[in-house]
N, C-alpha and C positions, 0 to 999 in steps of 0.2 A: 729628168725625173730624179728624185732623191729618195734614199731609204734611211730612216731614222731608227736606230736600234732600240732606244728607250721606250718608244711608243709602237714599234713594229709597223710603222707607217710608210707607205710609198706615196709621195706627193708629186704634183706636176703632171698628172694625167690630163688628157684632153677633156674639157668640161663635159660631163654627162656620158663619157665613154663607157664607164662601168657603173651600172645601177644596182638597186637593191636585189634584183633578180639573180645577181651573180654571187650573193652570199653563199658560202660553203663551196664555191667553185675553186678547184686547185689552179695555181698559176706557176709558171716557170719564168724566172727573171735572171738577168745577167748583170753583175757588177764587176767591172775591171776584168773581163774575160772569164770570171768564175760563175757557174750556173748554180742557182739556188731554187729550192722548191718551197712553196707556201700554199696556204689556203685562205680565202677571204673570210675574215670574221665579221666585219661590218664596213659600211660606207661612211667614212668620216666627213666627206664633203663631196661636191660635184667633181673635184679634181684630186681626191686622195682616198686611199683605202687603208684599213687596218687588217693585218694578217693574224691568223691564229698562232698562238705561242707554239713553237716547234723547235726541235733540235736541228732542223735543217736550215734555219734562218741565219743570216750573216751575224757575226759577232761585233761588227763595227759599222759605223755610218758609211755611206758611199753613194756614188752616182749610178743610177740604173740606166743601162744603155739599151735594154730591150725587155719586153714583157709579153708573155703569151698566156692566154686563158686555155685551160684544159677542160673541155666539157666532159662531164661524167653523169652517170645515171642519178647520182645523189642530187644534182641540181634540179632534176625534173621530178623527183620523188617527194610527194607531199609529206610534211611532218605531221605525225599524229599526236594529239594531246593525250595525257594519261587517261582521262575518261573514255576517249575513243578506243584506246588499246584495251581498257577493261571491258568495253562492250564486245570487242572481238573475242575475248576469253569467255565472256558470259554466254555467247552463242553455244559454247560447249558445256559450260558449267554454270547454269543460271542461278544455282542456289548458294553460290559463294558470295559473301558480302563485298562491297566496293572497298571497304577498309582493308580487309584481308588480301584482296587482289592487289591493291596498291603496295602492300608490304612485300608480296611475292614478286611483283614486277621490279621493285627496288633491289631485291636480292639478285634477280636475273640481270639487271643492268650492271651491278657491281661485278658479277661473274663475267659478263661480256666484255666489259672494259678491261678487267684484269687480263683476260686472255688475248685481247686484240690491241691494247694500248691506244685506243681511239681517243682517250681523254688526256693525251700527252701535253705537258706544259713545261715551261721553263721560267724559273724565277731568277732575275738578275739582281744581285745585291752589290751595291757600291761599297767597297771596303776601305776606301781612302780615308785616313784619319780615324778609323775605328779602333777601339781598344777594349780588351776584356779585363784589363787590370782593375782589380777591385770588384769585379762583377761576380755574383753568386747565383746558385740555382734559383733562389727565391727573388733575386733582384738582378736579372740578366740584362745584357745588352740587347736591345730590340732593334732590328733592321727591317725596314719595309722594302719589299721588292719594287724595282722600277718598272717591271713588266706585268706584275699581277698585284692583286690587293692583299696578298698574304704578308704576314710578318713572321720573322724568324728570330729565335732567341738563342744567344750564345753566352757562355760563361767559362771561366777558367776552373777546370777540375784539378785542383792541386794534388789530389790523392794519386793520380796516375799521370801527372805531368802532360796534360793534354787540354785542348779546347773542346768543349762539348756543345753541340747544337741540340736543343730540346726537340722532342718529337713534335711533328706538325700534323694535326689531324686532318688537314686537307690533302695529305699525301697518302695515296694508296700504296705505291712503292716507288723507289728511286730507280732511275736508269743510268744516271751519270752525275758526277759533280766535278766541275772543271774550273781551274783558276786561270784568270787572264791578267796580263799587265796593262798599263795605261794605253798601250798602242794596239791592244787586241790580241797579242800573241799569248799562247798558253804557257803557264808557269808550273813546273813540277815542284810545288812548295810543300805539299803535305802527303802523308799516307793517311788514308781514310778508311774507317770501318763503320758498319751499321749494326747497332745493337738490336736485340729482339724487340725491345719496346719502341723502336722507331727513332731513337736518338742517334746522332751521328758524332763520331769522335775524329778529331783532326790531330794527327801526330806529326812530329818533325820527321821529314824524310830521312834524316841521317841518324835517327834514334836518340837525339838529345832532347832535353826538356823544351817544350814549346811554351814559352812564356807569354807570347802575344801573337797577333796576326803578323804574317810575313809582310814586310814593307813593299815587296815587289808585287803583291797581289792587289790590283786595283778593283777587280770585279770577280765575284763568285757566281758562276752559272750553275744553278741547281736544276737538273732535268728530272722530271718525275711524271708519273701518271696520277692525275688527281682523283680524289675520292668523290664519287658522284653523290649529289644530294638525294634524299629520299623523295619518292614520287608521291604526290597527294591525289586522293581519289576524286575530289570535287572541284579542282581548280583547272585552269587552262594551261598548266605547265606541260612541257615536253621533255622526254628523256635527253640526256646529254650525249646523244648520238645523232649522226646524220639520218634523215628520214628513211633512207634505204633500209636501215636496220631496226626500225621501231617495231615492226611486226614480228621480228625475231624474238623479242622479249615476250610477246604473247605466245609464240610457239613454245617457248621454254616452260611457261607456267601451265599452258594447256597440257603439255606432256606430263608434267609432275602431277597435276590434279587427276588425270585419268587413272593413275595408279591408286588413287584413294577412293575411287567410285565403287560402291557396293551394290549398285543397281544394274550392273552390267556383268556379263560372263567374263571370266578371267582372260580368255583368249582375245576377246574384243578389246578389253582394257589394254592388254599388252600391245596389240597391233596399233591401236590409236596412239598410245603413248610413244611407241617407236617411230611412227610416222612423223609426229610433230617434233620429236627430238632430232630426227634426221634433218628436218627443215631448219631447226635452230643451228645444228652443227654445221650445215652447209654455209649459213650466213657467217658464223664465227670464223670458219676457215677462210672465207672470202675476205672478210674484213682484216684478219691477221695478215693474209698475203698482200693485201693492198698496202698496209702499213710497212711491212718488210721491204716491199719493192721501193716505196718512197724513201725509206731510211737508208737502204743499202745502195741504191742506184744514184740518188740525187743528193745525198747528204754530203756536206763538206767536211764532216768530222769522221774519224775512224769508227766503224761499227763496234758495238760492244758484244762480247761473247756471252756475257751473263748480266742479268739485272741485279741491282741491289734490292732484293725483295724483303719486305717487312714481315 
């Protein structure tokens, strides 16, 4: 079996061994004695799978010597569509419109993802032969990620002797930015800072002017938590979370709306709101703990102490 970094694909499985029912299932696999953790995003063919973008994946291609599926409740938990989640909320608050509830659920989803990092992604940018010489803010260098569909814009900011990466609205917040050379080793090429507007500044590590990209940097790995899309009231879309946590979004909205009810005694409103907020908080803590366990125990990269929050 082989792992391909650019497509996050494990190929060479026994035909039909892993089917569509295993989408979202975590896996543990070994490449040259090193253990990696992943989660199945899709089934590419009867003999290959695509993994969810994650900072726990290998940074170079290799031969997979073993692979093991890790069954979790998420695999057996049905995914709810947005209208189905809205119906759960309307059991408590029938007078709130579908459109308003979709907006409230979108807000709840963004909060849940920010707290739990469940929408973690990695953009891999090929930097070989790239230059920002002559590039400007209005005419930047555009690089498309090899691992996601996102594009990233760079230009030379001559006013502060640095290279600037424009804000990417698909990024909720950054967790890490790492440089790799052509053989996959990390390179300490830049000092990096994040501006309040979401743009990223690359400085020379030695404090001198950064005229262009470092020639030793073949790949730029941008680790981030993605901004979730807005949920629609009348389509069949689902939240960008595993099914296990879909109802948590309903709990958050149910809790908030109970505090707006004027047809109930204050004590009843407070008790109902607290009950459903506790249900939401329990799921948020559970999801955050699952992410931290995956990241700290099975990651092949050093854990971060702080996130680059926007």
